[in-house]
C-alpha positions as CSV (number, residue, x, y, z in Angstrom):
1,M,0.0,0.0,0.0
2,K,1.3,3.5,-0.9
3,F,0.5,6.4,1.3
4,T,-0.6,8.5,-1.7
5,Q,-3.3,5.9,-2.4
6,M,-4.6,5.4,1.2
7,L,-7.9,6.9,2.4
8,T,-7.0,8.5,5.7
9,K,-6.5,11.9,7.4
10,R,-4.3,12.7,10.2
11,F,-4.4,15.6,12.7
12,K,-1.7,17.5,14.4
13,D,-3.7,18.7,17.4
14,T,-5.6,16.6,20.0
15,P,-9.4,16.9,19.8
16,A,-11.0,18.4,22.9
17,D,-13.1,15.3,23.7
18,C,-10.2,12.8,23.6
19,Q,-8.8,12.1,27.1
20,I,-6.9,8.8,26.9
21,A,-3.9,7.8,24.7
22,S,-5.7,5.3,22.5
23,H,-8.5,7.7,21.7
24,I,-6.1,10.5,21.0
25,F,-3.8,8.6,18.7
26,M,-6.5,6.7,16.9
27,I,-8.3,10.0,16.1
28,R,-5.1,11.9,15.2
29,G,-3.7,9.0,13.2
30,G,-6.7,8.5,11.0
31,Y,-7.8,5.2,12.5
32,M,-11.5,6.0,12.9
33,K,-14.1,8.6,12.3
34,N,-17.0,9.4,14.7
35,V,-20.4,8.9,13.2
36,G,-22.5,9.3,16.4
37,N,-22.2,8.9,20.2
38,G,-20.2,5.7,20.6
39,I,-20.4,4.8,16.9
40,Y,-17.4,4.9,14.6
41,S,-16.4,4.1,11.0
42,L,-13.0,2.5,10.8
43,F,-10.4,3.5,8.3
44,P,-8.2,0.9,6.5
45,V,-5.4,1.0,9.1
46,T,-7.8,0.0,11.9
47,K,-9.5,-2.6,9.8
48,R,-6.2,-4.3,9.1
49,I,-5.4,-4.4,12.8
50,T,-8.8,-5.8,13.8
51,A,-8.7,-8.4,11.0
52,K,-5.4,-9.7,12.4
53,I,-6.9,-9.8,15.9
54,E,-9.9,-11.7,14.5
55,N,-7.6,-14.2,12.8
56,I,-5.7,-14.9,16.0
57,I,-9.0,-15.3,17.9
58,R,-10.3,-17.6,15.2
59,D,-7.2,-19.7,15.2
60,E,-7.3,-20.2,19.0
61,M,-11.1,-20.9,19.0
62,N,-10.6,-23.6,16.3
63,K,-7.8,-25.2,18.3
64,I,-10.3,-25.8,21.2
65,D,-12.8,-27.4,18.8
66,G,-14.9,-24.3,18.2
67,Q,-17.2,-24.2,15.2
68,E,-17.7,-20.8,13.6
69,V,-21.3,-19.8,13.0
70,L,-23.1,-16.5,12.4
71,F,-26.1,-15.2,14.3
72,P,-28.3,-12.3,13.1
73,V,-27.9,-8.8,14.4
74,V,-31.7,-8.4,14.4
75,M,-33.8,-10.9,16.4
76,P,-37.5,-11.3,17.2
77,A,-38.3,-10.2,20.8
78,S,-39.9,-13.6,21.3
79,L,-36.5,-15.2,21.8
80,W,-35.6,-12.8,24.5
81,R,-39.0,-13.2,26.1
82,E,-38.3,-17.0,26.3
83,S,-35.1,-16.3,28.4
84,G,-36.8,-13.6,30.4
85,R,-34.3,-10.9,29.5
86,Y,-36.6,-8.9,27.3
87,D,-38.1,-7.4,30.4
88,S,-35.2,-7.7,32.8
89,I,-32.7,-5.7,30.8
90,A,-33.3,-1.9,30.8
91,N,-32.5,0.6,28.0
92,E,-29.2,-1.0,26.9
93,L,-31.3,-3.4,24.8
94,V,-32.6,-1.6,21.7
95,R,-36.2,-2.6,21.0
96,F,-38.2,-1.7,17.9
97,H,-41.1,-2.8,15.7
98,D,-40.7,-4.0,12.1
99,R,-43.1,-2.9,9.4
100,S,-45.5,-5.6,10.3
101,G,-45.6,-4.5,13.9
102,N,-43.6,-7.3,15.3
103,D,-41.4,-6.7,18.4
104,M,-37.7,-6.9,17.5
105,V,-34.4,-6.3,19.2
106,L,-30.8,-5.5,18.2
107,G,-28.4,-8.1,19.5
108,M,-26.2,-6.9,22.3
109,T,-25.3,-10.5,23.1
110,H,-26.4,-13.8,21.6
111,E,-27.1,-16.5,24.2
112,E,-30.7,-16.7,23.1
113,A,-29.7,-17.1,19.4
114,A,-27.1,-19.8,20.3
115,V,-29.8,-21.8,22.2
116,Q,-32.3,-21.3,19.4
117,L,-29.7,-22.6,16.8
118,A,-28.7,-25.6,18.8
119,R,-31.8,-26.8,20.6
120,E,-33.4,-28.6,17.7
121,T,-30.1,-29.9,16.4
122,A,-28.2,-31.3,19.4
123,E,-30.9,-33.7,20.6
124,S,-28.8,-36.6,21.7
125,Y,-26.1,-36.9,24.4
126,Q,-23.8,-38.3,21.6
127,Q,-23.6,-34.8,20.1
128,Y,-22.2,-33.3,23.3
129,P,-20.1,-31.4,24.2
130,F,-19.7,-28.8,21.5
131,M,-18.8,-25.1,21.1
132,I,-20.0,-22.6,18.6
133,Y,-18.7,-19.1,18.1
134,Q,-19.1,-16.0,15.9
135,I,-17.3,-12.7,15.2
136,Q,-20.2,-10.3,14.8
137,T,-21.4,-6.7,15.1
138,K,-23.5,-5.9,18.2
139,F,-25.3,-2.9,19.6
140,R,-25.6,-1.9,23.2
141,D,-27.2,1.4,24.0
142,E,-24.4,2.2,26.4
143,P,-25.3,5.3,28.5
144,R,-21.6,6.2,29.1
145,A,-20.0,5.8,25.7
146,R,-16.5,7.4,25.8
147,G,-12.8,6.7,25.4
148,G,-13.0,6.0,21.7
149,L,-13.1,2.2,21.1
150,I,-12.8,1.4,24.8
151,R,-16.5,2.0,25.5
152,V,-18.8,2.2,22.5
153,R,-22.4,1.4,21.5
154,E,-21.8,-0.5,18.3
155,F,-18.9,-2.9,18.4
156,T,-17.5,-6.1,17.0
157,M,-17.2,-9.1,19.3
158,K,-16.2,-12.7,19.4
159,D,-18.7,-14.6,21.4
160,A,-18.6,-18.3,22.0
161,Y,-21.1,-20.7,23.6
162,S,-20.3,-24.2,24.8
163,F,-22.9,-26.9,25.6
164,H,-22.3,-29.7,28.1
165,T,-24.1,-32.6,29.8
166,T,-22.2,-32.4,33.1
167,K,-20.8,-29.7,35.4
168,E,-17.4,-31.4,35.4
169,D,-17.3,-31.3,31.6
170,L,-18.2,-27.6,31.6
171,E,-15.5,-26.8,34.2
172,E,-12.9,-28.7,32.2
173,Y,-13.8,-26.8,29.0
174,Y,-14.0,-23.5,30.9
175,M,-10.3,-23.9,31.8
176,R,-9.4,-24.8,28.2
177,C,-11.0,-21.6,27.1
178,H,-9.2,-19.7,29.9
179,K,-5.8,-20.9,28.6
180,A,-6.8,-20.1,25.0
181,Y,-7.6,-16.5,26.1
182,E,-4.2,-16.2,27.7
183,R,-2.6,-17.3,24.4
184,I,-4.8,-14.8,22.4
185,F,-3.8,-11.8,24.5
186,A,-0.1,-12.9,24.4
187,R,-0.2,-13.3,20.6
188,C,-1.9,-9.8,20.3
189,G,1.0,-8.3,22.2
190,V,-0.5,-7.9,25.7
191,P,0.8,-10.9,27.7
192,E,0.4,-8.7,30.8
193,V,-3.4,-9.2,30.8
194,I,-4.6,-10.9,33.9
195,S,-7.8,-12.8,34.8
196,V,-9.8,-11.8,37.8
197,A,-12.8,-13.4,39.4
198,S,-15.9,-11.3,38.6
199,D,-19.6,-10.8,39.0
200,S,-21.7,-12.5,36.3
201,G,-24.1,-9.5,36.1
202,M,-27.0,-9.8,33.7
203,M,-25.3,-12.8,32.0
204,G,-26.2,-15.1,34.9
205,G,-24.4,-18.1,36.3
206,K,-22.2,-18.4,39.4
207,V,-18.6,-18.6,38.0
208,A,-17.1,-15.8,35.9
209,H,-13.7,-14.3,35.1
210,E,-12.8,-11.1,33.4
211,F,-9.5,-10.6,31.6
212,M,-8.1,-7.2,32.5
213,L,-5.3,-5.0,31.2
214,C,-4.1,-3.1,34.2
215,T,-3.9,0.6,33.4
216,P,-4.6,3.8,35.3
217,V,-7.2,4.8,32.6
218,G,-9.3,1.6,33.2
219,E,-12.8,1.9,34.4
220,D,-12.9,-1.3,36.5
221,S,-11.4,-1.4,40.0
222,L,-9.3,-4.5,40.6
223,V,-8.1,-6.2,43.9
224,V,-4.8,-8.0,43.6
225,C,-2.7,-9.7,46.2
226,S,1.0,-9.0,46.0
227,E,1.8,-12.2,47.9
228,C,-0.2,-14.8,46.1
229,D,-2.3,-15.3,42.9
230,F,-5.5,-13.9,44.3
231,R,-7.1,-11.4,41.8
232,A,-10.7,-10.2,41.7
233,N,-12.9,-7.4,40.5
234,M,-13.8,-5.1,43.3
235,E,-17.4,-6.2,42.7
236,T,-16.7,-9.7,44.0
237,A,-13.6,-9.4,46.2
238,D,-14.2,-11.0,49.6
239,C,-13.4,-8.8,52.6
240,T,-12.2,-9.7,56.1
241,F,-10.9,-7.3,58.7
242,D,-8.8,-7.6,61.9
243,K,-10.4,-7.3,65.2
244,L,-9.9,-3.8,66.7
245,E,-8.4,-3.4,70.1
246,G,-10.5,-2.2,73.0
247,E,-13.0,-3.4,75.7
248,A,-16.7,-3.2,75.8
249,E,-18.1,0.1,77.1
250,A,-21.4,1.0,78.6
251,L,-24.1,2.0,76.2
252,T,-24.6,5.7,76.6
253,K,-26.8,8.2,74.7
254,V,-25.0,11.5,74.0
255,A,-26.2,14.7,72.5
256,T,-24.7,15.4,69.0
257,P,-26.6,18.5,67.8
258,E,-26.5,19.1,64.1
259,M,-23.9,16.3,63.7
260,K,-25.4,14.3,60.8
261,T,-22.4,13.0,58.9
262,I,-20.0,10.4,60.3
263,E,-17.1,12.8,59.8
264,E,-18.9,15.4,61.9
265,V,-19.7,12.9,64.7
266,A,-16.2,11.4,64.7
267,N,-14.6,14.9,65.1
268,F,-17.2,15.9,67.7
269,L,-16.6,12.8,69.9
270,G,-12.9,12.5,69.2
271,K,-13.3,9.0,67.7
272,D,-11.6,7.3,64.8
273,M,-13.8,6.5,61.8
274,D,-13.4,2.7,62.3
275,R,-15.1,3.2,65.7
276,L,-18.4,4.4,64.2
277,L,-21.2,2.4,62.5
278,K,-22.3,4.0,59.3
279,A,-25.9,3.6,58.2
280,V,-26.4,3.6,54.4
281,A,-30.0,3.6,53.2
282,Y,-31.2,2.1,49.9
283,Q,-34.5,1.2,48.3
284,R,-35.2,-2.0,46.5
285,E,-36.5,-1.4,42.9
286,D,-38.8,-4.4,43.0
287,D,-41.0,-3.2,45.8
288,D,-39.6,0.2,46.9
289,S,-39.0,-1.1,50.4
290,I,-36.2,0.4,52.5
291,V,-32.9,-1.4,53.2
292,I,-30.4,0.0,55.7
293,V,-26.9,-1.3,55.7
294,F,-24.7,-0.9,58.8
295,I,-21.0,-0.9,58.1
296,R,-17.9,0.3,59.8
297,G,-17.4,4.0,59.3
298,D,-14.1,3.7,57.5
299,L,-15.5,1.3,54.8
300,E,-17.8,1.7,51.8
301,V,-20.7,-0.5,50.7
302,N,-20.1,-2.7,47.7
303,E,-23.4,-2.3,45.9
304,V,-22.9,-5.2,43.6
305,K,-22.5,-7.5,46.6
306,L,-25.6,-6.0,48.2
307,R,-27.7,-6.5,45.0
308,N,-26.6,-10.1,44.8
309,Y,-27.5,-10.6,48.5
310,L,-30.9,-9.0,48.1
311,K,-31.5,-10.5,44.7
312,S,-32.9,-7.1,43.6
313,E,-31.7,-3.9,42.0
314,I,-31.3,-1.0,44.4
315,H,-30.9,2.7,44.4
316,P,-30.2,5.3,47.2
317,A,-33.3,5.8,49.4
318,L,-35.3,8.8,48.4
319,D,-38.0,9.0,51.2
320,L,-37.1,8.0,54.7
321,D,-39.7,10.0,56.5
322,A,-42.5,7.6,55.4
323,Y,-40.6,4.8,57.2
324,D,-40.1,6.6,60.5
325,V,-36.4,6.7,59.9
326,C,-34.5,9.6,61.4
327,A,-32.0,10.6,58.7
328,G,-28.6,11.5,59.9
329,F,-29.1,9.7,63.2
330,I,-29.9,6.1,62.1
331,G,-28.7,3.4,64.4
332,P,-29.5,-0.4,64.7
333,K,-30.9,-0.2,68.3
334,G,-34.5,0.7,68.4
335,L,-34.8,1.1,64.6
336,T,-38.3,0.8,63.2
337,N,-39.3,-2.7,61.9
338,K,-40.6,-1.1,58.7
339,V,-37.1,-1.4,57.2
340,K,-34.9,-4.4,56.4
341,V,-31.5,-4.2,58.1
342,V,-28.3,-5.7,56.7
343,F,-25.2,-5.9,58.9
344,D,-21.8,-6.0,57.2
345,S,-19.3,-8.5,58.7
346,S,-17.2,-5.5,59.8
347,V,-19.7,-4.7,62.6
348,L,-18.2,-7.6,64.6
349,T,-14.6,-6.2,64.5
350,S,-15.1,-3.9,67.6
351,E,-16.5,-4.3,71.1
352,S,-17.7,-0.7,71.2
353,F,-19.2,1.5,68.4
354,V,-20.7,4.9,68.1
355,C,-24.0,4.8,66.2
356,G,-27.1,6.8,65.7
357,A,-29.8,6.7,68.4
358,N,-32.7,7.1,66.0
359,E,-33.5,10.4,67.6
360,E,-32.8,13.8,66.2
361,G,-29.6,15.2,67.7
362,Y,-28.4,12.0,69.5
363,H,-26.0,9.2,69.1
364,F,-25.1,6.2,71.2
365,T,-21.5,5.4,72.3
366,G,-20.5,2.0,73.6
367,L,-22.7,0.0,71.3
368,N,-21.7,-3.7,71.6
369,I,-23.4,-5.7,68.8
370,K,-23.8,-9.0,70.6
371,R,-24.7,-7.6,74.0
372,D,-27.1,-4.9,72.8
373,L,-28.6,-6.6,69.6
374,G,-28.0,-10.3,70.1
375,D,-26.7,-12.8,67.5
376,V,-27.3,-10.8,64.4
377,Q,-26.8,-12.2,60.9
378,T,-23.9,-10.6,59.1
379,V,-23.0,-10.6,55.4
380,D,-19.9,-9.4,53.5
381,V,-21.1,-6.2,51.6
382,A,-18.0,-4.1,52.0
383,K,-15.5,-2.9,49.3
384,A,-12.0,-4.2,49.6
385,V,-9.4,-1.7,50.8
386,E,-5.7,-1.0,50.1
387,G,-3.6,-3.2,52.4
388,G,-6.6,-5.4,53.3
389,I,-6.4,-9.0,54.2
390,C,-6.1,-11.4,51.3
391,P,-8.9,-14.0,51.4
392,V,-6.5,-16.7,50.1
393,C,-3.2,-16.2,51.8
394,G,-4.4,-14.2,54.8
395,K,-1.7,-11.5,54.5
396,H,-2.2,-7.8,54.5
397,A,-1.2,-7.6,50.9
398,L,-4.2,-6.4,48.9
399,T,-3.5,-3.7,46.4
400,L,-6.1,-1.7,44.4
401,T,-5.6,-1.0,40.8
402,R,-7.6,-0.2,37.7
403,G,-8.1,-2.1,34.5
404,I,-9.8,-2.3,31.1
405,E,-11.9,-5.5,30.5
406,V,-10.7,-7.0,27.3
407,G,-12.5,-10.4,27.6
408,N,-14.8,-12.4,29.9
409,I,-15.9,-16.0,30.4
410,F,-18.9,-17.3,32.3
411,Q,-20.2,-20.6,33.5
412,L,-23.9,-20.0,32.8
413,G,-25.3,-23.3,33.9
414,D,-28.9,-23.9,32.7
415,K,-30.0,-20.2,32.9
416,Y,-30.8,-20.1,29.2
417,T,-31.3,-23.8,28.2
418,A,-33.9,-24.3,31.0
419,S,-35.9,-21.2,30.3
420,M,-35.8,-21.8,26.5
421,G,-36.7,-25.5,26.8
422,M,-33.5,-27.0,25.3
423,K,-33.4,-30.7,25.9
424,Y,-31.4,-33.8,24.9
425,I,-31.9,-37.5,25.4
426,D,-29.3,-39.0,27.7
427,Q,-27.8,-42.6,27.5
428,N,-30.7,-43.9,29.5
429,G,-33.3,-42.4,27.2
430,V,-34.3,-39.7,29.7
431,M,-34.8,-36.0,28.7
432,Q,-32.2,-33.7,30.3
433,T,-31.3,-30.0,30.2
434,P,-27.8,-29.2,29.0
435,I,-25.7,-26.5,30.6
436,M,-23.7,-23.7,29.0
437,G,-20.6,-21.6,29.1
438,C,-20.1,-18.4,27.2
439,Y,-16.9,-16.6,26.3
440,G,-16.5,-13.1,24.9
441,I,-13.8,-10.8,23.5
442,G,-14.3,-7.2,22.2
443,V,-12.2,-6.9,19.1
444,G,-12.1,-3.1,18.8
445,R,-11.7,-2.7,22.5
446,L,-8.7,-5.1,22.4
447,A,-7.1,-3.1,19.6
448,A,-7.5,0.1,21.6
449,S,-6.2,-1.6,24.8
450,V,-3.1,-2.7,23.0
451,C,-2.5,0.9,22.0
452,E,-3.0,1.9,25.7
453,A,-0.4,-0.6,26.7
454,H,2.1,0.2,24.0
455,H,2.6,3.8,23.0
456,D,4.9,6.7,23.6
457,D,4.4,10.5,23.3
458,Y,4.2,10.3,19.6
459,G,1.8,7.5,18.8
460,P,1.1,3.7,19.1
461,I,3.8,1.0,19.0
462,W,1.9,-1.9,17.4
463,P,3.2,-5.4,18.0
464,M,4.3,-7.2,14.9
465,S,1.5,-9.7,15.2
466,I,-1.3,-7.2,14.8
467,A,0.4,-4.2,13.3
468,P,-1.4,-2.8,10.2
469,W,1.8,-3.3,8.2
470,Q,5.1,-5.0,9.1
471,V,7.3,-2.4,7.5
472,Q,7.0,1.4,6.9
473,L,9.1,2.5,4.0
474,C,9.8,6.2,4.0
475,A,11.3,7.8,0.8
476,L,12.7,11.2,1.7
477,R,12.8,13.3,-1.4
478,A,11.0,10.8,-3.5
479,D,11.1,13.4,-6.3
480,Q,14.8,12.5,-6.7
481,A,15.3,9.7,-9.2
482,E,17.9,7.8,-7.2
483,V,15.7,7.8,-4.1
484,R,12.6,6.8,-6.0
485,E,14.2,4.0,-7.9
486,F,15.8,2.4,-4.8
487,A,12.7,2.8,-2.6
488,D,10.5,1.3,-5.4
489,E,12.9,-1.6,-5.7
490,I,12.8,-2.3,-1.9
491,Y,9.0,-2.0,-2.0
492,R,8.7,-4.5,-4.9
493,K,11.1,-7.0,-3.4
494,L,9.4,-6.9,0.1
495,Q,6.0,-7.3,-1.5
496,D,7.2,-10.3,-3.6
497,A,8.5,-11.8,-0.4
498,G,5.1,-11.5,1.3
499,V,6.1,-8.7,3.7
500,E,3.3,-6.2,4.4
501,V,4.6,-2.7,3.5
502,I,3.2,0.8,3.8
503,Y,5.2,2.9,1.4
504,D,5.3,6.7,2.1
505,D,6.0,8.1,-1.3
506,R,4.6,11.5,-0.7
507,A,6.4,14.8,-1.5
508,V,6.4,16.0,2.2
509,S,9.0,17.1,4.6
510,A,10.9,14.6,6.8
511,G,9.2,16.0,9.9
512,V,5.7,15.3,8.5
513,M,6.7,11.9,7.2
514,F,8.2,10.8,10.5
515,S,5.3,12.2,12.6
516,D,2.8,10.3,10.4
517,A,5.0,7.2,10.7
518,D,4.9,7.5,14.5
519,L,1.1,7.8,14.4
520,T,0.8,4.7,12.2
521,G,2.9,2.8,14.7
522,V,4.4,0.2,12.3
523,P,7.0,-1.8,14.2
524,L,9.9,-1.6,11.6
525,R,10.8,1.6,9.7
526,V,13.1,1.8,6.7
527,V,14.3,5.3,5.6
528,V,15.7,5.9,2.1
529,S,17.2,9.3,1.8
530,P,19.6,11.2,-0.5
531,K,22.1,11.5,2.2
532,G,22.0,7.8,3.1
533,L,22.3,6.7,-0.5
534,K,25.2,9.0,-1.0
535,N,26.9,7.1,1.8
536,G,25.6,3.8,0.4
537,T,23.3,3.1,3.4
538,V,19.7,2.8,4.4
539,E,18.5,3.6,7.9
540,I,16.5,0.9,9.6
541,S,14.9,1.3,13.0
542,K,12.3,-0.2,15.3
543,R,9.3,1.9,16.3
544,D,10.0,1.3,20.0
545,K,13.4,2.9,19.5
546,S,15.2,-0.3,20.7
547,M,17.2,-0.5,17.5
548,M,18.5,1.9,14.8
549,E,21.0,0.8,12.2
550,K,22.6,2.2,9.1
551,I,22.8,-0.8,6.8
552,E,24.7,-1.1,3.5
553,K,22.0,-0.7,0.8
554,D,23.0,-4.0,-0.9
555,Q,22.3,-5.8,2.4
556,A,19.2,-3.8,3.3
557,F,16.6,-6.3,1.9
558,D,18.1,-9.3,3.8
559,F,18.4,-7.3,7.0
560,I,14.8,-6.3,6.8
561,M,13.6,-9.8,6.1
562,N,15.6,-11.2,9.0
563,T,14.4,-8.5,11.4
564,V,10.8,-9.1,10.5
565,K,11.2,-12.8,11.1
566,D,12.8,-12.2,14.4
567,M,10.0,-9.8,15.5
568,I,7.3,-12.3,14.4
569,K,9.0,-15.0,16.4
570,E,9.2,-12.8,19.4
571,C,5.4,-12.4,19.4
572,E,4.9,-16.1,19.0
573,D,7.3,-16.8,21.9
574,Y,5.1,-14.8,24.2
575,A,2.2,-17.2,23.7
576,K,4.2,-20.4,24.5
C-alpha cells in the first residue's frame, strides 16, 4: 500500500473530547471517524489491525474445537422473552417494531440465538459437548460511551457458547478456554493481561472471570494480592478485617446536635472512623422497600454484593420519613421494623461502636453488637481496601488498581437452556437439560487496549502480530530519481517476499513523514534518503526505539527480512 493511495486523514492537534492515549492517537492518526455517540467508522489502518486480531482469535477458538457460525444482528423479541431478558434488561437493549408491527431487538449478546440454533439440532447426548462461536457486530445502547473504542455502543465481538451434559465437563472446557484466552492476549502483544474473578451480572451463572489489562485509565477497580495469585474485580472481592483493640463500654446516649455525617460525629466525639457504625439507606427497585446497611465507618458499601445478596436492583433511598427513619441519626438499636436491616461483617470487629440513636440530635456510644442486639446475621457487603487481608493467603497484601476489561468468560449453567426449553436424550433415554458456558472478547476494545499498553508520546507502538503493516518504507525526497528507484525496488522485493509494507512516497518534509509514521505505529521503519544513498546506506529502526542501524544498501533487503522474522518469532514466543 502506498501512502498516496490510502484513504486517511491525520491531525496535528488533539481533539478536545479525547482524554486517553488510544482515543487521542486513533483519532489523530486517522484510524477511525466518529459517526455518532459511541459509533465509529473504521479507516483501512484499523480494519487491518482488527482483521489480524480476529484471525488470532479464530485460530485459537478452532484449536479448542470451536465451530464458527453467524447469528443475526436483528432478532425477534420472542427469543428474549423466552429467556426472560426482554423485560429484565433496561434501556441498553434496543427494542423496535418492524413494518408488520412485530417486536424486534438488536443483538447486544447472543445467548438466546445460540440456544435457538442448537436446541433442535443437538438432541442426543452423543452430540455433546460442542462449542459454537461467531465474530459479529453488536449494539448496546451504552449510556456512558467514551474513550474511543474502549466504550462504544456499536462494536464487533467474538462470542462463543459451549454446551455440556455435566458440570465437570463444563468446568474442564472452561479452563481450556481460559488458557486459549491467555494465548490470544499474548499473541496480540499484551501478555500482561490478567484474569480476575468477577460478578456475572446480567449474564447469569455463578462462576465468571474477566480478563483485565491493568492501566490507570481503566474503568474497572481490581483487587490484587502482592503475595499470592488472588485477583478479583472489586465487585466480588471477599473482605475480612482484623479485630480492633478495646474493651466493651457502657451504652450511653449522648447529644450530638447538628452532627449528621459520620465525619462530623467522629470529630465531635474524638473517635476514629473505624469506631463508628455508618448507616447507608437504599430502596429496592422491585417493591420500593427500604434497606439500611450498617457498616464500619471507614468502609464503603459494595453495591454489587448488596444487590446479589438482596436479589434485587437497588438505588439510594429517596424518602425515609415515610418509614419513621431519622435521617442523619440512624442506628441499629430501636430502629423501626418497617425497614430491612443488613449488617456487614465488619460490625463484629469492635466491642464498642458509636452509632445513631434514631432520635434527632443524639447518638449512642459504647454499642456492643452481641450484647445490645443479640446474635445478628452478618454478610460481606464491603468494598476491599488497600492493604486489606487477602482471602486466600491471609496476609495484609491487597492492592487496588484499575483495568480495562478485554474479555470475559462465564459458567452459565442452565439459565438459558432451561428457560428456553432446550433438551437432549441421555444414554438412558431420559430427557435432560444441557448446561452452557459463554466466552467473549471485544475486538475493537482489544485493539485500543493494545494501544493503551504500547505507546509513547508520539503514537502507538503496534506489536508485529497485529500491526497494520510490518514495515513502513519512508522515501525522503521521492522526487529525486535515485531515491525513488531504490525505494521502489525495496518495496517491490518486500511485497514479492510476502512482507506487508506501507510505502510513504509523498512529497512532504521529513518531519511530516516521521510524525505520520509514529502515528501509524508500524514496528519496523526503513528510511531511504539522498544523504543515506550518498553514503551507500539505508536507515532501519524499530518503532519502539530499541534499534536503529545504518545498513549497506545492498544488504538492506536481507536485513529487513531477518528482522521481520525475528520480531514475528518474538510475538509467537510470548504465547508459549
